[in-house]
C-alpha positions as CSV (number, residue, x, y, z in Angstrom):
1,M,99.3,1.9,10.6
2,Q,96.1,2.0,9.4
3,F,96.4,-0.4,6.4
4,I,98.8,-3.2,8.2
5,G,95.7,-3.2,11.4
6,E,93.6,-3.8,8.4
7,L,95.2,-6.6,6.7
8,M,95.5,-8.4,9.9
9,A,92.3,-7.7,10.7
10,L,91.6,-9.5,7.5
11,G,93.8,-12.1,8.0
12,N,92.2,-13.5,11.7
13,V,88.7,-13.7,9.4
14,L,90.1,-15.5,6.9
15,S,91.5,-18.3,9.8
16,I,88.4,-18.3,11.2
17,I,86.2,-19.2,7.8
18,S,89.5,-21.6,7.0
19,A,88.5,-22.9,11.1
20,V,84.6,-23.4,9.8
21,V,85.1,-24.9,6.3
22,V,87.1,-27.5,7.6
23,S,84.9,-28.4,10.3
24,A,81.8,-28.9,8.3
25,F,84.6,-30.9,5.8
26,C,85.1,-33.4,8.8
27,F,81.3,-33.7,9.8
28,I,80.2,-34.1,6.0
29,N,82.5,-36.9,5.6
30,G,81.9,-38.4,9.1
31,M,85.9,-37.8,9.6
32,P,87.3,-38.4,13.6
33,A,87.9,-34.2,13.4
34,L,91.6,-33.6,15.2
35,A,91.9,-31.6,18.6
36,E,92.7,-27.8,18.4
37,G,96.4,-26.9,17.8
38,T,96.3,-30.7,15.9
39,S,97.8,-31.0,12.7
40,A,97.6,-34.6,10.9
41,K,100.4,-34.1,8.9
42,K,102.5,-34.9,12.5
43,T,101.1,-37.3,13.4
44,S,102.4,-41.2,13.4
45,A,103.3,-44.0,15.1
46,G,102.6,-44.0,18.1
47,S,102.2,-39.9,18.9
48,I,98.4,-40.4,20.0
49,P,96.6,-36.7,19.4
50,A,94.2,-35.1,21.7
51,K,90.9,-36.5,22.2
52,A,89.2,-35.7,19.5
53,R,85.6,-36.8,18.3
54,S,83.2,-37.2,14.7
55,A,80.0,-35.1,14.6
56,K,78.1,-38.2,13.3
57,N,79.9,-40.1,16.4
58,P,80.6,-38.6,19.7
59,D,81.7,-42.2,20.5
60,D,85.1,-41.7,18.6
61,S,87.8,-40.7,19.7
62,K,92.2,-40.8,19.6
63,P,92.5,-40.7,16.1
64,V,96.1,-42.1,14.7
65,Y,97.8,-42.1,10.8
66,S,99.6,-44.7,9.9
67,P,103.7,-44.0,8.9
68,D,102.6,-44.2,5.5
69,R,99.9,-41.4,5.4
70,K,97.3,-44.2,4.0
71,K,95.5,-45.1,7.5
72,L,93.8,-43.3,9.8
73,A,92.3,-46.0,13.2
74,F,90.3,-44.8,15.6
75,I,89.1,-46.0,19.0
76,R,84.3,-46.0,19.1
77,T,83.6,-47.0,22.6
78,S,80.6,-47.9,23.6
79,K,78.1,-47.5,27.3
80,D,78.0,-51.4,27.3
81,V,81.0,-53.3,28.9
82,V,83.0,-56.0,29.3
83,S,85.1,-57.3,32.5
84,A,88.6,-57.3,33.1
85,G,90.9,-57.8,35.9
86,N,90.0,-54.5,37.5
87,G,86.8,-54.5,36.6
88,D,84.5,-53.5,34.3
89,V,85.1,-51.4,31.3
90,P,83.6,-49.5,28.3
91,A,83.6,-52.4,25.5
92,D,85.8,-50.2,23.4
93,V,85.7,-51.4,19.0
94,I,88.8,-49.9,16.8
95,Y,87.9,-49.0,13.7
96,L,90.0,-48.7,10.5
97,A,89.6,-46.7,7.3
98,D,91.5,-45.8,4.2
99,A,93.1,-41.9,5.3
100,N,91.5,-40.4,2.4
101,N,88.0,-42.0,3.0
102,P,87.2,-41.9,7.1
103,G,83.5,-42.7,6.3
104,A,84.2,-45.9,5.5
105,A,85.7,-47.5,8.6
106,Q,85.1,-50.9,9.6
107,P,85.9,-52.4,13.0
108,L,89.1,-54.8,13.4
109,F,87.2,-57.2,15.4
110,K,83.6,-57.3,17.2
111,K,82.2,-55.7,19.5
112,G,82.4,-57.9,22.7
113,G,85.1,-60.1,21.3
114,K,88.1,-61.7,23.2
115,F,91.5,-62.6,22.5
116,K,93.5,-65.9,23.4
117,S,96.1,-64.2,25.6
118,G,98.4,-67.5,25.4
119,Q,98.9,-67.0,29.7
120,Q,96.8,-68.8,32.3
121,I,93.8,-66.5,32.4
122,G,93.0,-67.2,29.4
123,E,91.1,-65.3,26.6
124,I,90.8,-62.0,27.4
125,N,87.5,-59.0,26.7
126,F,88.2,-56.6,23.8
127,G,87.5,-53.2,25.9
128,G,89.0,-50.3,28.1
129,I,91.1,-49.2,25.3
130,E,93.5,-46.8,26.0
131,T,96.6,-45.8,23.1
132,V,97.1,-47.2,19.6
133,A,99.7,-47.1,17.3
134,F,101.2,-47.8,13.8
135,S,104.7,-50.0,13.4
136,P,106.8,-48.3,11.1
137,D,106.0,-49.8,8.5
138,S,102.0,-49.0,8.6
139,T,101.6,-53.3,8.6
140,K,100.7,-54.2,11.9
141,L,98.6,-52.1,14.4
142,Y,98.7,-52.2,17.9
143,F,97.0,-50.8,21.1
144,L,97.1,-51.5,25.1
145,N,93.4,-53.3,25.7
146,A,92.8,-53.8,29.6
147,A,93.4,-57.3,31.5
148,Y,94.6,-57.2,34.6
149,A,94.1,-55.7,37.6
150,V,97.3,-54.4,37.5
151,S,98.5,-54.1,33.9
152,G,96.7,-54.4,30.3
153,A,97.4,-56.1,27.0
154,I,99.4,-55.2,24.8
155,V,98.1,-57.1,21.1
156,E,98.8,-56.7,17.6
157,I,96.2,-57.1,15.1
158,D,98.3,-57.8,11.6
159,L,96.4,-55.3,9.1
160,K,96.3,-57.5,5.9
161,T,95.1,-61.1,7.8
162,R,93.4,-59.0,10.4
163,A,95.2,-62.1,12.6
164,I,95.0,-60.7,16.1
165,R,97.9,-61.7,18.5
166,Y,99.1,-61.0,23.2
167,V,102.0,-59.2,22.8
168,I,102.6,-59.0,26.4
169,D,101.4,-57.6,29.9
170,G,102.2,-53.2,30.0
171,N,100.8,-50.6,31.1
172,S,102.3,-47.7,28.2
173,L,102.5,-48.2,24.5
174,D,105.6,-46.5,22.5
175,F,107.8,-47.5,19.9
176,E,111.7,-46.4,20.3
177,K,112.4,-44.1,16.8
178,A,115.6,-43.7,17.1
179,G,119.0,-46.3,18.1
180,K,119.6,-49.8,18.7
181,F,116.3,-50.5,19.3
182,K,114.9,-48.4,16.7
183,G,111.8,-49.7,16.0
184,N,111.0,-51.9,19.2
185,L,108.0,-50.9,21.6
186,L,108.3,-49.8,24.5
187,V,106.5,-50.5,27.7
188,A,105.3,-49.7,31.1
189,R,105.5,-53.2,32.7
190,H,104.8,-53.8,36.4
191,K,107.0,-56.5,38.1
192,Y,107.3,-58.3,41.0
193,D,111.6,-58.9,43.2
194,D,112.3,-59.6,46.6
195,N,111.6,-55.8,47.6
196,G,107.7,-55.9,46.2
197,A,106.1,-54.6,43.1
198,Y,107.7,-51.8,41.3
199,N,107.2,-50.5,37.3
200,V,109.8,-50.1,34.6
201,L,110.3,-48.8,31.2
202,C,110.3,-51.7,28.8
203,V,112.2,-52.2,25.7
204,V,110.2,-54.9,23.7
205,S,110.4,-56.6,20.4
206,P,107.9,-57.1,18.2
207,A,107.6,-60.5,18.7
208,G,106.6,-60.5,22.3
209,K,110.6,-60.6,23.6
210,E,111.1,-58.2,26.3
211,L,115.1,-56.6,25.2
212,K,115.8,-54.5,28.4
213,E,114.7,-52.5,31.4
214,L,115.8,-48.9,30.4
215,K,114.1,-47.3,34.0
216,R,112.2,-48.0,36.3
217,L,109.0,-46.0,37.2
218,D,108.6,-45.1,40.4
């Protein structure tokens, strides 16, 4: 029994040493350290890990890996603000890096920049970003950006051409991972009918066409 107890104690010491080594590696390479209990191997498009921060850049958060495990994206927030339909929001920027070289991450757009909405509102400021998700084939990045008084905007970035495109209004973002609508977006939308406003989870194609209302959310 004493021998078993000694082995268990040794195992605890080795676990602590391993955690210290991993943290030091992330610090040296500028990599956004995953939150405690989060496994990078289990991270996939639409599955955002718990908030994490880099030792060198404390304003980095929400790292997410592409499904092919080759890319890493994360949000770098700012004390600077931009205007949105629901007030001022942080002038967030999304950074992209090779998963094997996170210290060389580059911004996907300019801080304080704008994108075309294709709607009457005109251009929308990049900022107030809440969710980032890679497409299933790892070629595009989608994110939820602050936009309107009661809704955000889903935005697409082509990772090869860096083309930026407004997709649809929405208040949440994920990908359908199975079934008839696999590969399409799952978006919570704010709508109106004869009885007033309501929120509903919808299936939306990557092109921005709503395919089906799945369920009311209120």
